[in-house]
Kinemage of the C-alpha trace (Angstrom):
@kinemage 1
@onewidth
@group {chain A} dominant
@subgroup {mainchain}
@vectorlist {calphas} color= white
{ca met a 1} P -0.049 -0.075 -0.180
{ca thr a 2} L 1.420 3.213 -0.947
{ca ser a 3} L 1.801 6.142 1.479
{ca lys a 4} L -0.949 8.111 -0.376
{ca ser a 5} L -3.382 5.267 0.026
{ca met a 6} L -2.466 4.922 3.674
{ca asn a 7} L -3.248 8.615 4.103
{ca ile a 8} L -6.537 8.242 2.491
{ca leu a 9} L -7.561 5.160 4.513
{ca ala a 10} L -6.389 6.904 7.758
{ca ala a 11} L -8.708 9.969 6.877
{ca leu a 12} L -11.724 7.552 6.060
{ca val a 13} L -11.203 5.797 9.566
{ca leu a 14} L -11.123 9.315 11.200
{ca cys a 15} L -14.415 10.374 9.530
{ca ala a 16} L -16.133 7.251 10.270
{ca gly a 17} L -15.156 7.360 13.786
{ca ala a 18} L -16.484 11.067 14.053
{ca tyr a 19} L -19.674 9.772 12.230
{ca leu a 20} L -20.254 7.029 14.989
{ca lys a 21} L -19.407 9.334 17.693
{ca ala a 22} L -21.848 11.798 16.437
{ca gln a 23} L -24.427 9.035 16.000
{ca ser a 24} L -23.754 7.635 19.496
{ca pro a 25} L -24.075 10.502 21.884
{ca ala a 26} L -24.668 7.850 24.793
{ca pro a 27} L -22.420 7.979 28.054
{ca leu a 28} L -19.195 6.054 27.397
{ca asp a 29} L -18.006 3.078 29.279
{ca glu a 30} L -14.410 2.977 30.934
{ca asn a 31} L -13.029 1.883 27.512
{ca gly a 32} L -14.332 4.892 25.703
{ca lys a 33} L -17.275 3.075 23.924
{ca pro a 34} L -20.864 4.181 24.038
{ca leu a 35} L -23.417 2.332 26.219
{ca gly a 36} L -26.850 1.679 24.994
{ca ala a 37} L -29.346 2.783 27.418
{ca leu a 38} L -30.380 -0.817 28.511
{ca ala a 39} L -26.686 -1.762 29.030
{ca pro a 40} L -26.399 -3.165 32.526
{ca ala a 41} L -23.450 -0.966 33.305
{ca ala a 42} L -25.680 2.053 32.229
{ca ile a 43} L -28.570 1.022 34.264
{ca ala a 44} L -26.344 0.351 37.558
{ca lys a 45} L -24.788 4.004 37.340
{ca gln a 46} L -25.822 5.781 40.685
{ca arg a 47} L -28.197 8.287 39.797
{ca pro a 48} L -30.640 10.668 41.780
{ca lys a 49} L -33.846 8.857 42.530
{ca pro a 50} L -36.571 9.974 39.814
{ca ala a 51} L -39.547 12.057 41.008
{ca phe a 52} L -41.932 9.388 39.539
{ca asp a 53} L -42.341 6.270 37.480
{ca val a 54} L -44.655 6.400 34.503
{ca thr a 55} L -44.494 2.551 34.152
{ca gly a 56} L -48.034 1.530 33.376
{ca thr a 57} L -50.754 1.976 30.704
{ca trp a 58} L -52.279 5.381 29.959
{ca leu a 59} L -55.102 6.667 28.040
{ca his a 60} L -55.678 10.519 26.964
{ca ala a 61} L -58.493 11.643 29.296
{ca gly a 62} L -60.199 13.766 26.832
{ca gly a 63} L -63.112 16.272 27.790
{ca pro a 64} L -63.955 19.805 26.850
{ca ala a 65} L -60.987 21.157 28.752
{ca asn a 66} L -58.559 18.262 27.477
{ca pro a 67} L -59.161 17.998 23.826
{ca trp a 68} L -57.102 15.597 21.880
{ca gln a 69} L -56.033 18.418 19.320
{ca phe a 70} L -53.185 20.599 19.188
{ca ser a 71} L -54.834 23.355 17.764
{ca pro a 72} L -53.355 26.804 17.191
{ca pro a 73} L -53.846 29.463 19.838
{ca pro a 74} L -55.820 32.679 19.419
{ca gly a 75} L -54.126 35.234 17.121
{ca phe a 76} L -51.784 32.740 15.702
{ca lys a 77} L -49.582 33.642 12.521
{ca leu a 78} L -48.304 30.934 10.260
{ca thr a 79} L -45.247 31.403 7.809
{ca pro a 80} L -46.403 31.958 4.003
{ca pro a 81} L -45.611 28.129 3.199
{ca ala a 82} L -47.718 26.962 6.090
{ca gln a 83} L -50.433 29.424 5.620
{ca ala a 84} L -50.834 28.047 1.973
{ca gln a 85} L -51.396 24.449 3.404
{ca tyr a 86} L -53.889 25.785 6.015
{ca asp a 87} L -55.958 27.784 3.550
{ca ala a 88} L -56.077 24.614 1.201
{ca tyr a 89} L -57.241 22.769 4.099
{ca lys a 90} L -59.822 25.211 5.078
{ca lys a 91} L -61.172 25.342 1.466
{ca ala a 92} L -61.334 21.473 1.503
{ca gln a 93} L -63.139 21.585 4.579
{ca ala a 94} L -65.801 23.970 3.540
{ca ala a 95} L -66.329 21.783 0.377
{ca gly a 96} L -66.748 18.457 2.578
{ca lys a 97} L -63.491 17.006 1.202
{ca ser a 98} L -60.204 15.843 3.051
{ca tyr a 99} L -56.874 17.761 2.799
{ca arg a 100} L -53.873 15.347 3.031
{ca asp a 101} L -55.089 12.740 5.497
{ca asp a 102} L -51.743 11.116 5.708
{ca ile a 103} L -52.625 9.154 8.812
{ca gly a 104} L -55.614 7.626 6.882
{ca his a 105} L -52.780 6.665 4.257
{ca cys a 106} L -50.760 4.884 7.044
{ca trp a 107} L -48.164 7.547 7.571
{ca pro a 108} L -47.059 7.903 11.126
{ca ala a 109} L -49.232 10.221 13.513
{ca gly a 110} L -45.917 11.581 14.745
{ca leu a 111} L -45.200 13.729 17.971
{ca pro a 112} L -47.251 15.305 19.280
{ca ile a 113} L -50.654 13.813 18.151
{ca ile a 114} L -49.365 10.261 18.677
{ca met a 115} L -49.714 11.091 22.447
{ca thr a 116} L -53.404 11.901 22.245
{ca arg a 117} L -54.891 9.320 20.040
{ca val a 118} L -57.949 7.222 21.405
{ca trp a 119} L -55.609 4.299 21.929
{ca pro a 120} L -53.831 3.459 25.081
{ca ile a 121} L -50.167 3.904 25.458
{ca ala a 122} L -48.028 1.414 27.406
{ca met a 123} L -45.059 3.030 29.034
{ca ile a 124} L -41.938 1.352 30.667
{ca gln a 125} L -39.604 3.227 32.773
{ca lys a 126} L -36.047 2.206 33.499
{ca pro a 127} L -33.393 4.479 35.115
{ca thr a 128} L -31.839 5.472 31.807
{ca val a 129} L -34.852 5.405 29.353
{ca ile a 130} L -38.567 5.370 29.021
{ca phe a 131} L -40.207 3.425 26.170
{ca met a 132} L -43.723 4.368 24.963
{ca val a 133} L -45.607 1.862 22.870
{ca ser a 134} L -48.934 3.329 21.555
{ca gly a 135} L -51.666 1.064 20.572
{ca phe a 136} L -52.109 3.055 17.492
{ca met a 137} L -50.068 1.652 14.867
{ca asn a 138} L -47.501 0.359 17.650
{ca ser a 139} L -45.835 3.605 17.041
{ca val a 140} L -42.492 3.682 19.357
{ca arg a 141} L -41.451 6.673 21.270
{ca ile a 142} L -38.146 6.430 23.309
{ca ile a 143} L -37.114 9.402 26.055
{ca tyr a 144} L -33.495 8.941 27.082
{ca leu a 145} L -32.436 9.863 30.506
{ca asp a 146} L -29.080 8.679 30.652
{ca gly a 147} L -27.556 12.093 30.291
{ca arg a 148} L -26.691 11.773 26.552
{ca lys a 149} L -27.077 15.062 24.431
{ca his a 150} L -28.851 15.485 21.090
{ca thr a 151} L -27.329 13.871 17.966
{ca asp a 152} L -25.372 16.154 15.828
{ca pro a 153} L -28.187 17.818 13.395
{ca asp a 154} L -26.011 16.965 10.543
{ca val a 155} L -26.139 13.148 10.919
{ca ile a 156} L -29.393 12.565 12.813
{ca ile a 157} L -31.755 10.119 11.267
{ca ser a 158} L -34.813 12.212 11.356
{ca ser a 159} L -38.265 10.661 12.520
{ca phe a 160} L -41.897 11.382 13.232
{ca asn a 161} L -41.380 11.104 17.157
{ca gly a 162} L -38.124 12.940 17.228
{ca glu a 163} L -35.151 12.246 19.417
{ca ser a 164} L -36.246 12.799 22.961
{ca ile a 165} L -33.938 13.665 25.728
{ca gly a 166} L -35.148 13.996 29.290
{ca his a 167} L -33.883 15.207 32.748
{ca trp a 168} L -35.366 15.676 36.149
{ca glu a 169} L -36.304 18.961 37.602
{ca gly a 170} L -37.891 18.700 40.957
{ca asp a 171} L -41.221 16.951 40.755
{ca ser a 172} L -41.157 17.082 36.973
{ca leu a 173} L -39.314 15.457 33.841
{ca val a 174} L -38.516 17.692 31.311
{ca val a 175} L -38.246 16.297 27.968
{ca asp a 176} L -36.653 18.095 24.901
{ca thr a 177} L -37.239 16.800 21.485
{ca thr a 178} L -35.878 17.669 17.939
{ca gly a 179} L -34.914 15.753 15.004
{ca phe a 180} L -38.084 15.554 13.039
{ca val a 181} L -38.969 14.708 9.525
{ca asn a 182} L -39.797 17.521 7.171
{ca asp a 183} L -43.043 16.182 5.360
{ca his a 184} L -46.349 14.211 6.133
{ca his a 185} L -46.185 15.552 9.756
{ca trp a 186} L -49.032 17.394 11.089
{ca ile a 187} L -49.793 18.996 14.639
{ca asp a 188} L -53.324 19.661 13.737
{ca asn a 189} L -55.782 19.766 10.631
{ca gly a 190} L -53.856 21.753 8.161
{ca val a 191} L -50.954 22.810 10.151
{ca pro a 192} L -47.887 21.459 9.199
{ca ala a 193} L -44.640 20.512 11.307
{ca ser a 194} L -41.326 20.767 9.650
{ca asp a 195} L -37.783 19.577 10.622
{ca ala a 196} L -37.352 22.740 12.472
{ca leu a 197} L -40.201 21.381 15.156
{ca his a 198} L -38.879 21.844 18.891
{ca val a 199} L -41.004 20.249 21.327
{ca ile a 200} L -40.691 20.796 25.198
{ca glu a 201} L -42.742 18.748 27.530
{ca arg a 202} L -43.079 19.212 31.284
{ca met a 203} L -44.362 16.170 32.726
{ca arg a 204} L -45.812 15.767 36.240
{ca met a 205} L -47.716 13.087 38.171
{ca leu a 206} L -50.990 14.005 39.967
{ca asp a 207} L -53.698 12.530 41.978
{ca asn a 208} L -51.333 10.102 43.468
{ca gly a 209} L -50.086 8.570 40.402
{ca ala a 210} L -53.572 8.321 38.624
{ca thr a 211} L -53.127 11.465 36.162
{ca leu a 212} L -50.327 12.130 33.999
{ca glu a 213} L -50.003 15.748 32.972
{ca ile a 214} L -47.910 17.163 30.268
{ca gln a 215} L -47.452 20.827 29.701
{ca tyr a 216} L -46.219 21.293 25.925
{ca thr a 217} L -44.272 24.336 24.692
{ca met a 218} L -43.438 24.213 20.925
{ca thr a 219} L -41.701 26.385 18.228
{ca asp a 220} L -41.344 25.712 14.386
{ca pro a 221} L -40.005 28.621 12.651
{ca lys a 222} L -40.814 27.260 9.404
{ca ser a 223} L -44.209 26.811 10.004
{ca trp a 224} L -45.616 29.567 12.565
{ca glu a 225} L -44.213 32.466 14.560
{ca gly a 226} L -43.570 32.273 18.384
{ca glu a 227} L -44.391 29.429 20.870
{ca trp a 228} L -47.355 27.628 21.017
{ca lys a 229} L -48.528 25.944 24.364
{ca trp a 230} L -51.033 23.460 25.657
{ca thr a 231} L -51.616 21.129 28.782
{ca lys a 232} L -52.876 17.527 28.205
{ca arg a 233} L -53.843 14.976 30.865
{ca trp a 234} L -53.757 11.127 30.732
{ca arg a 235} L -55.492 8.672 33.278
{ca arg a 236} L -53.875 5.385 34.228
{ca val a 237} L -55.902 2.471 33.010
{ca asp a 238} L -54.904 -0.668 34.863
{ca asp a 239} L -57.545 -2.745 32.975
{ca gln a 240} L -56.033 -2.275 29.464
{ca glu a 241} L -53.696 -3.688 27.280
{ca ile a 242} L -52.311 -2.797 23.994
{ca thr a 243} L -52.175 -5.263 21.228
{ca glu a 244} L -50.209 -5.535 17.966
{ca ala a 245} L -51.736 -3.118 15.440
{ca glu a 246} L -50.643 -2.504 11.648
{ca cys a 247} L -52.025 0.311 9.273
{ca leu a 248} L -52.677 -1.375 6.157
{ca pro a 249} L -54.043 0.695 3.127
{ca asp a 250} L -56.741 -2.066 2.194
{ca leu a 251} L -58.251 -1.752 5.659
{ca asn a 252} L -58.892 1.828 4.985
{ca glu a 253} L -60.453 1.713 1.763
{ca his a 254} L -63.884 2.695 3.181
{ca leu a 255} L -62.593 6.066 4.206
{ca leu a 256} L -63.279 8.691 1.749
{ca ser a 257} L -60.100 10.482 2.776
{ca thr a 258} L -57.880 7.691 1.353
{ca asn a 259} L -59.591 7.728 -1.934
{ca ser a 260} L -59.464 11.749 -2.398
{ca asp a 261} L -57.167 13.599 -4.779
{ca arg a 262} L -55.290 14.918 -1.896
């Protein structure tokens, strides 16, 4: 191998190492290798006791003061591209038609609205991570609690539920989520979410563990101006399970929205 080839190989190894480091922001072991959230060594590390444990099955509580929608606040202002989408949605609605019913076409609901479907969510909490599995299309959401940082935005693999990093503040779990996809993702009818969406959740346990409250603060400078805020609540449902659920296009053929021009 020539010296030039060796230099190129060395450069490739360095680039690969940098890429893997950016893709693996988890805490490192004594040998400098990243620890997965479920690695015994990661779970065994000493940490302050969490304020609560969300392990269980939860269902969005609903009701007039707790709607499932994440509708825009009064006086909201959208960016021109988002306003065009919203206007098209309103026009279709007035004509009794649907507009880009992506969920009806089996696209994932995505955060935040995956949290307020009418299906229960099973949550499993470990010292380093919380896994959430929705009964709606079995969507999986992961909240890391092991001290890792967000993945470098230049190399992150975008997703519908984003990359969620949590930390404890008193009696609350604060979750910071970024890394979203840039299409087929909505926070409400006609209001698109972009890859600039940033979601902050402040989670609290109420009623002696029977109620989960989440206060949402969201920004998306590609879709709207300023911060939008909501508060939602879930109730613990110990008599329910989630089951395997697949979204298949042929099952939705009876829905007009899945056969529309949009």
